[in-house]
MIPAKOL-282594 format. One line per 10 residues: their letters; for each residue x, y, z of C-alpha. Coordinates in nm, 4 decimals. Layout:
a> X Y Z; ... .
***
This chain:
xxxxxxxxxx> 2.1202 -3.0601 -0.6260; 1.9725 -2.9161 -0.9441; 1.9291 -2.5511 -1.0452; 1.5732 -2.5293 -0.9072; 1.7030 -2.6293 -0.5648; 2.0019 -2.3961 -0.6001; 1.7846 -2.0940 -0.6833; 1.5521 -2.1627 -0.3911; 1.8356 -2.2077 -0.1440; 2.0094 -1.8940 -0.2717 .
xxxxxxxxxx> 1.6977 -1.6805 -0.2234; 1.6569 -1.8201 0.1263; 2.0183 -1.7439 0.2202; 1.9840 -1.3905 0.0850; 1.7077 -1.3184 0.3351; 1.3725 -1.3676 0.1613; 1.1010 -1.2959 0.4158; 0.8021 -1.4970 0.2925; 0.6840 -1.6657 -0.0270; 0.3345 -1.6760 -0.1713 .
xxxxxxxxxx> 0.1968 -1.8457 -0.4780; -0.0100 -2.1057 -0.6536; 0.1925 -2.4175 -0.7283; 0.1820 -2.5889 -1.0659; 0.4160 -2.8306 -1.2347; 0.6517 -2.5566 -1.3494; 0.7184 -2.4004 -1.0095; 0.6727 -2.7101 -0.7928; 1.0447 -2.7691 -0.7378; 1.1252 -2.3983 -0.7019 .
xxxxxxxxxx> 0.8614 -2.3591 -0.4323; 0.9679 -2.6683 -0.2433; 1.3281 -2.5487 -0.2526; 1.2227 -2.2262 -0.0828; 1.0264 -2.4194 0.1786; 1.3056 -2.6697 0.2384; 1.5425 -2.3832 0.3113; 1.3213 -2.2208 0.5717; 1.1255 -1.9620 0.3735; 0.7625 -1.9585 0.4988 .
xxxxxxxxxx> 0.5176 -2.0277 0.2154; 0.1504 -1.9356 0.1902; -0.0550 -2.0954 -0.0850; -0.3097 -1.8622 -0.2383; -0.6166 -1.9667 -0.4332; -0.5326 -1.7440 -0.7305; -0.2015 -1.6045 -0.8505; -0.3463 -1.2535 -0.8502; -0.4295 -1.2850 -0.4820; -0.0903 -1.4368 -0.4018 .
xxxxxxxxxx> 0.0832 -1.1482 -0.5809; -0.0953 -0.8894 -0.3684; -0.0242 -1.0860 -0.0514; 0.3470 -1.0745 -0.1350; 0.3235 -0.7015 -0.2117; 0.1511 -0.6215 0.1188; 0.3890 -0.8431 0.3148; 0.6903 -0.6509 0.1832; 0.5293 -0.3132 0.2531; 0.4571 -0.4002 0.6149 .
xxxxxxxxxx> 0.7699 -0.6046 0.6939; 1.0399 -0.4217 0.4979; 1.1651 -0.7578 0.3685; 1.1900 -0.8867 0.0126; 0.9025 -1.1245 -0.0590; 0.8640 -1.3861 -0.3316; 0.5677 -1.4670 -0.5518; 0.6078 -1.8041 -0.7202; 0.4081 -1.8926 -1.0335; 0.3740 -2.1501 -1.3062 .
xxxxxxxxxx> 0.5020 -2.0448 -1.6475; 0.2757 -1.8620 -1.8927; -0.0781 -1.8687 -1.7576; 0.0292 -1.8721 -1.3929; 0.2326 -1.5591 -1.4515; -0.0386 -1.3808 -1.6485; -0.2949 -1.4582 -1.3767; -0.0805 -1.2469 -1.1440; -0.0628 -0.9479 -1.3790; -0.2670 -0.6959 -1.1792 .
xxxxxxxxxx> -0.0917 -0.7761 -0.8524; 0.2496 -0.7508 -1.0185; 0.1509 -0.4222 -1.1817; 0.0402 -0.2797 -0.8464; 0.3657 -0.3857 -0.6820; 0.5768 -0.2463 -0.9659; 0.3982 0.0903 -0.9620; 0.4444 0.1037 -0.5851; 0.8174 0.0206 -0.6045; 0.7685 -0.2847 -0.3823 .
xxxxxxxxxx> 1.0861 -0.4921 -0.3316; 0.9499 -0.8243 -0.4517; 1.0677 -1.1141 -0.6669; 0.8304 -1.2996 -0.8960; 0.9983 -1.6386 -0.9201; 0.8393 -1.7962 -1.2235; 0.9011 -2.0976 -1.4364; 0.9411 -2.0499 -1.8118; 0.9066 -2.2765 -2.1134; 1.2192 -2.4695 -2.2059 .
xxxxxxxxxx> 1.4288 -2.3091 -2.4773; 1.3598 -2.5859 -2.7283; 0.9855 -2.6009 -2.6521; 0.8973 -2.3498 -2.9222; 0.5451 -2.4933 -2.9583; 0.4665 -2.5045 -2.5871; 0.1177 -2.3817 -2.5117; 0.2685 -2.2052 -2.2068; 0.5160 -2.0012 -2.4104; 0.4826 -1.6237 -2.3971 .
xxxxxxxxxx> 0.7349 -1.3435 -2.4006; 0.7729 -1.3329 -2.0237; 1.0418 -1.0654 -2.0307; 0.8261 -0.8407 -2.2481; 0.5276 -0.9129 -2.0255; 0.7249 -0.8074 -1.7167; 0.8393 -0.4857 -1.8813; 0.4832 -0.4006 -1.9825; 0.3839 -0.4084 -1.6134; 0.6733 -0.1884 -1.5045 .
xxxxxxxxxx> 0.8645 -0.4785 -1.3487; 1.2301 -0.5629 -1.4135; 1.2789 -0.8803 -1.6207; 1.5613 -1.1093 -1.5162; 1.6268 -1.4769 -1.5784; 1.8452 -1.7662 -1.4747; 2.0430 -1.8352 -1.7904; 2.2360 -2.1496 -1.6983; 2.3577 -2.3678 -1.4149; 2.6904 -2.1868 -1.4175 .
xxxxxxxxxx> 2.5279 -1.8434 -1.3766; 2.2357 -1.9443 -1.1523; 2.3716 -1.8028 -0.8266; 2.4914 -1.4799 -0.9894; 2.1595 -1.4372 -1.1730; 1.9624 -1.4868 -0.8518; 2.1790 -1.2469 -0.6532; 2.1438 -0.9834 -0.9257; 1.7648 -1.0113 -0.9112; 1.7644 -0.9893 -0.5311 .
xxxxxxxxxx> 1.9944 -0.6859 -0.5265; 1.7704 -0.5057 -0.7749; 1.4611 -0.5817 -0.5695; 1.6127 -0.4837 -0.2351; 1.8429 -0.1936 -0.3184; 1.6501 -0.0342 -0.6045; 1.3097 -0.1146 -0.4541; 1.1862 -0.2778 -0.7706; 0.9577 -0.5679 -0.8499; 1.1664 -0.8235 -1.0412 .
xxxxxxxxxx> 1.0331 -1.1096 -1.2555; 1.2956 -1.3857 -1.2394; 1.2224 -1.6499 -1.5036; 1.3754 -1.9971 -1.4652; 1.3210 -2.2102 -1.7787; 1.2295 -2.5727 -1.7154; 1.5361 -2.7108 -1.8930; 1.7626 -2.4885 -1.6844; 1.5806 -2.5873 -1.3626; 1.6646 -2.9510 -1.4302 .
xxxxxxxxxx> 2.0374 -2.8954 -1.4883; 2.2664 -3.0191 -1.2108; 2.4176 -2.7490 -0.9978; 2.7840 -2.6957 -1.0807; 3.0452 -2.8422 -0.8517; 3.2068 -2.6059 -0.6070; 2.8892 -2.4038 -0.5409; 2.9615 -2.2226 -0.2136; 2.7640 -2.3219 0.0944; 2.7711 -1.9626 0.2212 .
xxxxxxxxxx> 2.6996 -1.6353 0.0459; 2.8076 -1.2836 0.1178; 2.4939 -1.1033 0.2393; 2.3282 -0.8547 0.0067; 2.3289 -0.5484 0.2283; 2.0867 -0.2612 0.1736; 2.2312 0.0083 -0.0479; 2.3818 0.3168 0.1107; 2.1468 0.6094 0.1652; 2.1946 0.8983 -0.0758 .
xxxxxxxxxx> 2.3305 1.2123 0.0906; 2.2151 1.5312 -0.0813; 2.4527 1.7884 -0.2247; 2.5508 2.0463 0.0364; 2.4425 2.3332 -0.1889; 2.0921 2.1860 -0.2136; 2.0811 2.1341 0.1622; 2.1624 2.5017 0.2152; 1.9004 2.5946 -0.0430; 1.6304 2.3952 0.1367 .
xxxxxxxxxx> 1.7368 2.5367 0.4723; 1.7112 2.8844 0.3239; 1.3571 2.8109 0.2026; 1.2586 2.7026 0.5520; 1.4264 2.9979 0.7239; 1.2229 3.2418 0.5118; 0.8898 3.0562 0.5246; 0.6122 3.1553 0.7638; 0.3664 2.8750 0.6964; 0.5632 2.5639 0.5883 .
xxxxxxxxxx> 0.3947 2.2265 0.5384; 0.5687 1.8902 0.5004; 0.3889 1.6247 0.2930; 0.5493 1.2832 0.3412; 0.4868 1.0038 0.0926; 0.5853 0.6414 0.0419; 0.9520 0.7339 0.0113; 0.9533 0.8936 0.3565; 0.8021 0.6094 0.5590; 1.1446 0.5356 0.7108 .
xxxxxxxxxx> 1.2153 0.9010 0.7897; 0.9472 0.9790 1.0474; 1.1735 1.0728 1.3419; 1.3969 1.2973 1.1306; 1.1028 1.4755 0.9708; 0.9364 1.5309 1.3081; 1.2525 1.6903 1.4467; 1.2985 1.9147 1.1430; 0.9319 2.0165 1.1461; 0.9462 2.1020 1.5157 .
xxxxxxxxxx> 1.2522 2.3249 1.4644; 1.1261 2.4922 1.1462; 0.7685 2.5419 1.2658; 0.6189 2.3249 0.9919; 0.2919 2.1355 0.9901; 0.2982 1.7656 0.9015; 0.0836 1.5780 0.6509; 0.1098 1.2553 0.4520; -0.0053 1.1118 0.1256; -0.2558 0.8279 0.1614 .
xxxxxxxxxx> 0.0044 0.5507 0.1431; 0.2025 0.7012 0.4337; -0.1043 0.7428 0.6565; -0.0138 0.7093 1.0234; 0.3462 0.8296 0.9921; 0.2779 1.1305 1.2168; 0.0044 0.9787 1.4335; -0.0187 1.1477 1.7723; 0.1711 1.4614 1.6697; 0.0013 1.7841 1.7821 .
xxxxxxxxxx> 0.0687 1.9558 1.4494; -0.0213 1.6627 1.2238; -0.2871 1.7343 0.9611; -0.3451 1.3719 0.8620; -0.3836 1.2796 0.4954; -0.3385 1.5474 0.2289; -0.5623 1.5390 -0.0765; -0.9030 1.3951 -0.1471; -0.9221 1.2401 0.2002; -0.8468 1.5717 0.3786 .
xxxxxxxxxx> -1.0991 1.7297 0.6113; -1.2020 2.0837 0.5123; -0.9769 2.2252 0.7861; -0.6757 2.0215 0.6741; -0.7304 2.1291 0.3142; -0.7546 2.4926 0.4208; -0.4328 2.4821 0.6244; -0.2364 2.3201 0.3410; -0.3717 2.5661 0.0840; -0.2628 2.8559 0.3089 .
xxxxxxxxxx> 0.1002 2.7328 0.3177; 0.3733 2.9507 0.1682; 0.6127 2.6528 0.1428; 0.5191 2.2936 0.0615; 0.7879 2.0240 0.0746; 0.7135 1.6819 -0.0679; 0.9292 1.4257 0.1124; 0.9402 1.1045 -0.0911; 0.6130 1.2255 -0.2401; 0.5537 1.3351 -0.5983 .
xxxxxxxxxx> 0.2672 1.5673 -0.4995; 0.0390 1.4062 -0.7571; -0.3142 1.5049 -0.8518; -0.4732 1.3104 -0.5647; -0.2394 1.4328 -0.2922; -0.2664 1.7950 -0.4059; -0.6256 1.7861 -0.5379; -0.5109 1.8659 -0.8893; -0.3021 2.1526 -0.7551; -0.5851 2.3262 -0.5699 .
xxxxxxxxxx> -0.4102 2.2705 -0.2353; -0.1064 2.4680 -0.3514; -0.1319 2.8446 -0.3056; -0.0339 3.0314 -0.6258; 0.2465 3.2076 -0.4374; 0.3734 2.9026 -0.2500; 0.7271 2.7719 -0.2951; 0.7224 2.4013 -0.3855; 1.0137 2.1674 -0.3064; 1.0612 1.7937 -0.3538 .
xxxxxxxxxx> 1.3082 1.5573 -0.1874; 1.3460 1.2129 -0.3426; 1.6000 0.9411 -0.4179; 1.4676 0.9177 -0.7741; 1.5730 1.1997 -1.0024; 1.2810 1.1241 -1.2353; 1.0363 1.1925 -0.9505; 1.1501 1.5528 -0.9082; 0.9002 1.7750 -1.0852; 0.7205 1.4732 -1.2303 .
xxxxxxxxxx> 0.3706 1.6054 -1.1583; 0.4133 1.9820 -1.1245; 0.6630 2.2625 -1.1511; 0.8894 2.2861 -0.8478; 1.1202 2.5595 -0.7271; 1.3809 2.3229 -0.5833; 1.4471 1.9535 -0.6290; 1.6760 1.7734 -0.3843; 1.8137 1.4346 -0.4802; 1.8672 1.2512 -0.1524 .
xxxxxxxxxx> 1.7356 1.0147 0.1093; 1.4578 1.1793 0.3107; 1.5989 1.0932 0.6540; 1.9533 1.1990 0.5676; 1.8326 1.5176 0.3980; 1.6103 1.6142 0.6911; 1.8979 1.5636 0.9353; 2.1384 1.7690 0.7227; 1.8877 2.0525 0.6805; 1.8212 2.0550 1.0537 .
xxxxxxxxxx> 2.1927 2.0992 1.1175; 2.1980 2.3955 0.8797; 1.8969 2.5563 1.0463; 2.0380 2.5116 1.3955; 2.3550 2.6856 1.2841; 2.1397 2.9825 1.1800; 1.9075 2.9727 1.4817; 1.9571 2.7343 1.7737; 1.6049 2.8158 1.8897; 1.3068 2.6709 1.6991 .
xxxxxxxxxx> 1.1009 2.8916 1.4697; 0.7316 2.9278 1.5606; 0.6057 2.9906 1.2064; 0.2970 2.7748 1.1408; 0.2991 2.6193 1.4904; 0.0914 2.8806 1.6700; -0.1673 2.8248 1.9399; -0.4406 2.9321 1.6976; -0.3331 2.6765 1.4374; -0.3073 2.4082 1.7063 .
xxxxxxxxxx> -0.6678 2.4853 1.7954; -0.7784 2.4557 1.4337; -0.6014 2.1215 1.3985; -0.7460 1.9839 1.7226; -1.0968 2.0857 1.6228; -1.1055 1.9828 1.2609; -0.8118 1.7853 1.1194; -0.9645 1.4435 1.2002; -1.2839 1.3175 1.0425; -1.3699 1.1676 1.3822 .
xxxxxxxxxx> -1.4188 1.5257 1.5049; -1.6336 1.6394 1.2103; -2.0070 1.6274 1.2815; -2.2042 1.3622 1.0924; -2.5560 1.4208 0.9648; -2.6773 1.0625 0.9890; -2.8305 0.9369 0.6616; -2.9149 0.5908 0.7949; -3.2513 0.4345 0.7100; -3.4313 0.1441 0.8827 .
xxxxxxxxxx> -3.2660 -0.0933 0.6335; -2.9269 0.0718 0.5705; -2.6565 0.2272 0.7862; -2.4654 0.5480 0.7211; -2.1119 0.4319 0.6300; -1.9607 0.7054 0.8478; -2.1685 0.6053 1.1495; -2.0714 0.2422 1.0888; -1.7004 0.3184 1.0644; -1.6901 0.5501 1.3637 .
xxxxxxxxxx> -1.8591 0.2882 1.5803; -1.6135 0.0216 1.4644; -1.3279 0.2631 1.5327; -1.4524 0.2725 1.8911; -1.5004 -0.1035 1.9216; -1.1836 -0.2389 1.7595; -0.8468 -0.2479 1.9395; -0.6171 0.0478 1.8728; -0.3290 -0.1809 1.7720; -0.4657 -0.2546 1.4269 .
xxxxxxxxxx> -0.3515 -0.2830 1.0669; -0.6065 -0.1392 0.8253; -0.6040 -0.2514 0.4614; -0.8263 -0.0812 0.2059; -0.9695 -0.1979 -0.1263; -1.0737 0.0461 -0.3984; -1.4190 0.1882 -0.4627; -1.6640 0.4597 -0.3661; -1.6516 0.3453 -0.0007; -1.2722 0.3621 0.0388 .
xxxxxxxxxx> -1.2541 0.7006 0.2080; -1.4425 0.5760 0.5142; -1.1945 0.3141 0.6407; -0.9060 0.5345 0.5272; -1.0170 0.8344 0.7311; -1.2615 0.7221 0.9990; -1.0498 0.4323 1.1299; -0.7519 0.5583 1.3281; -0.4175 0.3811 1.2888; -0.1264 0.3726 1.5349 .
xxxxxxxxxx> 0.1549 0.4458 1.2895; 0.2715 0.3979 0.9295; 0.2683 0.0200 0.9789; -0.0992 0.0337 1.0671; -0.2184 0.1136 0.7158; -0.1718 -0.0756 0.3873; -0.3023 0.0957 0.0744; -0.2575 -0.1005 -0.2511; -0.4016 0.1664 -0.4791; -0.1253 0.2553 -0.7283 .
xxxxxxxxxx> -0.3051 0.0634 -1.0060; -0.6527 0.1695 -0.8829; -0.7839 -0.1838 -0.9135; -1.0714 -0.3152 -0.7088; -1.0455 -0.6674 -0.5716; -0.7010 -0.6428 -0.4069; -0.8228 -0.5663 -0.0553; -0.8702 -0.9133 0.0909; -0.5313 -1.0325 -0.0327; -0.3724 -0.7113 0.0919 .
xxxxxxxxxx> -0.5111 -0.7766 0.4387; -0.3795 -1.1348 0.4401; -0.0261 -1.0396 0.3364; -0.0189 -0.7490 0.5810; -0.1461 -0.9705 0.8637; 0.1311 -1.2235 0.8075; 0.3883 -0.9442 0.8216; 0.2481 -0.8002 1.1464; 0.0859 -1.0788 1.3499; 0.1010 -0.8527 1.6567 .
xxxxxxxxxx> -0.1847 -0.6374 1.5241; -0.5513 -0.6945 1.4486; -0.5950 -0.6992 1.0704; -0.8911 -0.4917 0.9532; -1.0133 -0.4798 0.5935; -1.2318 -0.2121 0.4395; -1.3794 -0.3298 0.1091; -1.6827 -0.2895 -0.1125; -1.9118 -0.5706 -0.2166; -1.7724 -0.5607 -0.5710 .
xxxxxxxxxx> -1.4088 -0.5875 -0.4667; -1.4781 -0.8450 -0.1972; -1.6640 -1.0745 -0.4340; -1.3956 -1.0303 -0.7005; -1.1265 -1.1623 -0.4655; -1.3399 -1.3860 -0.2453; -1.1486 -1.7047 -0.3274; -0.8831 -1.5843 -0.0829; -1.1332 -1.5903 0.2032; -1.0571 -1.9625 0.2156 .
xxxxxxxxxx> -0.6896 -1.8709 0.2572; -0.7705 -1.6431 0.5510; -0.9850 -1.9165 0.7093; -0.7154 -2.1801 0.6515; -0.4593 -1.9538 0.8180; -0.7003 -1.8909 1.1082; -0.6421 -1.5179 1.0740; -0.8207 -1.2911 1.3251; -0.9308 -1.0693 1.0381; -1.2198 -0.8230 1.0584 .
xxxxxxxxxx> -1.3517 -0.7639 0.7046; -1.5881 -0.4675 0.6758; -1.7849 -0.5004 0.3519; -1.9482 -0.1704 0.2570; -2.2297 -0.3306 0.0612; -2.4318 -0.1066 -0.1708; -2.5063 -0.3868 -0.4200; -2.3306 -0.1924 -0.6932; -2.0072 -0.0629 -0.8345; -2.0753 0.2531 -0.6396 .
xxxxxxxxxx> -1.8080 0.4735 -0.7966; -1.9594 0.4269 -1.1409; -2.3161 0.4622 -1.0131; -2.2454 0.7974 -0.8526; -2.0142 0.9292 -1.1231; -2.2336 0.8533 -1.4209; -2.5535 0.9056 -1.2252; -2.4567 1.2702 -1.1840; -2.4873 1.3238 -1.5601; -2.7970 1.5108 -1.6823 .
xxxxxxxxxx> -3.0832 1.2998 -1.8084; -3.1669 0.9335 -1.7475; -2.8714 0.6903 -1.7361; -2.9026 0.3116 -1.7617; -2.7274 0.1682 -1.4508; -2.8134 -0.1975 -1.5104; -2.4518 -0.2847 -1.5911; -2.3214 -0.1619 -1.2549; -2.6008 -0.2558 -1.0122; -2.6710 -0.6019 -0.8738 .
xxxxxxxxxx> -2.9193 -0.7903 -0.6545; -2.8508 -0.7601 -0.2828; -2.6899 -1.0872 -0.1749; -2.6202 -1.2317 0.1684; -2.2437 -1.1901 0.1912; -2.2503 -1.2904 0.5585; -2.3985 -1.6284 0.4632; -2.1364 -1.6778 0.1931; -1.8641 -1.5997 0.4480; -2.0044 -1.8600 0.6855 .
xxxxxxxxxx> -1.9910 -2.1088 0.4011; -1.6165 -2.0524 0.3805; -1.5812 -2.1147 0.7536; -1.5656 -1.7515 0.8647; -1.8012 -1.5797 1.1037; -2.0494 -1.3563 0.9242; -2.2942 -1.0917 1.0425; -2.5340 -0.8564 0.8657; -2.5395 -0.4951 0.9829; -2.8135 -0.2416 0.9144 .
xxxxxxxxxx> -2.7727 -0.0359 1.2345; -2.5184 0.0096 1.5123; -2.7243 -0.2306 1.7282; -2.6323 -0.5074 1.4828; -2.2632 -0.4629 1.5739; -2.3035 -0.6339 1.9130; -2.1576 -0.9623 1.7777; -1.8332 -0.7772 1.7026; -1.7692 -0.7374 2.0745; -1.8443 -1.1076 2.1256 .
xxxxxxxxxx> -1.6034 -1.2047 1.8463; -1.3300 -0.9815 1.9919; -1.3716 -1.1502 2.3299; -1.3511 -1.4988 2.1791; -1.0628 -1.7002 2.0393; -1.0507 -1.4960 1.7140; -0.9501 -1.8113 1.5270; -1.1552 -1.7362 1.2145; -1.2187 -1.4144 1.0190; -1.5245 -1.2026 1.0937 .
xxxxxxxxxx> -1.7030 -1.0703 0.7846; -1.9351 -0.7738 0.8434; -2.1899 -0.7439 0.5621; -2.2826 -0.3792 0.6133; -2.5824 -0.2656 0.4110; -2.4838 0.0969 0.3618; -2.7030 0.3970 0.2867; -2.6580 0.5921 -0.0354; -2.4067 0.8707 0.0294; -2.4780 1.0361 -0.3060 .
xxxxxxxxxx> -2.1147 0.9816 -0.4052; -1.8319 1.0032 -0.1536; -1.6730 1.3447 -0.0961; -1.3433 1.2359 -0.2505; -1.4999 1.0815 -0.5616; -1.5397 1.4008 -0.7625; -1.1722 1.4791 -0.7068; -1.0659 1.1306 -0.8118; -1.2660 1.1334 -1.1333; -1.1135 1.4645 -1.2413 .
xx> -0.8078 1.2643 -1.3398; -0.9980 1.0366 -1.5794 .
***
């Protein structure tokens, strides 16, 4: 056994969930070592796509994933996907080859450690045969317990070294780190805030996705309404007092109820400019609290009155105990019959009336999405690319829970949607994968459509096709005077025909009548993706777009 085989077997024994990548000479042996030791491997068509698949897989499975790349150019091809994962604190290992130490003139040589740091990832490396197991375990612990994206470089000369004698056949498991219990004084402080509030609102973010039951119980006792950031969409699905997504995707009624709150608590949520609409959702007299396991997150985006360092689930349970000691009976507070009526009538975009802007040649994107919401099975996993269209699948497609929505938007890059849907689908094969993407993003990442076809994924890809980079068209088109849009508008192409060329099913949709083949596809074997080339009507710029561009 050499070091390449030792690293692969070590990652497998530590519990790696799935590996993705594009195999070149540098990572050939590393990848085969993973496969030989039982780690499932999916070959992407581009390292950038493989990186996002690994990211989405980890988000939806809770397991550490691996992206494997060739040294130098293979690693740099994955830059955007690695950057997205790092910004999202995805527990993921980028297992990459590196130029041999003596190969100072190698055309593959770059500063891989510096490159990793520039993306927000943690650079690690296998230094020698003697340290290979320890180096690999250290990288895995950082990924799993600190929820970091780690770039583990394995130089070619080190890969080829024989594994040292006496390498153990079994490893102690790397257990998840203990959950941080908040200081008792801070728990009492948060309980005091809740006992004095009349209109409390909880906003749960990425860091609270594992704390749903505890937050629901605390909210029910304290009389708080529940909302999420976009990435935690679905966490409170089905709850009577759930407001849905806070921020640019909020309905007018949801925005009004949040802005009327006298206490806002961000649970694993930094209350950034999108979630709080640049602060406009926070009443000037409201008390603002954050709970997070990262000290640097507390007060990162706005002034707060109380910051609690602690795990969201543990903190919520401790605060509930404090409140019950004060009052065994639940507080009514914001959970009145009148508020319940407001939520039922207007917190979901599905219940907001649509003034249809469809034309004979183009369909209103809201009408399209609402009809697909009706047609598609409820047990679904929605993945969303970036662009002017993105609010429609995010808000008009219902999801069953927090594992029904995958939102790779921390880097705000278009083109990640298709790969996101593939990685998410592999993590949750029990659900129908649904992709919402624009024509620009879909065409940018279209090489991975072959991957979806090869995997025989039952993927429904909704392409909101306006033959443009719609966000730029609507943003700059709002400026006074004539604006040259030639750089961001394109000829209308037949995306459905291109999809069929890859081996997928493809249909063109200009009206709801054109969606009849969706029902036929759902009734069939679902052994190839369905690409819906939806020619959408001009919405004049999506309602969330003005909010988003305020931050630029």
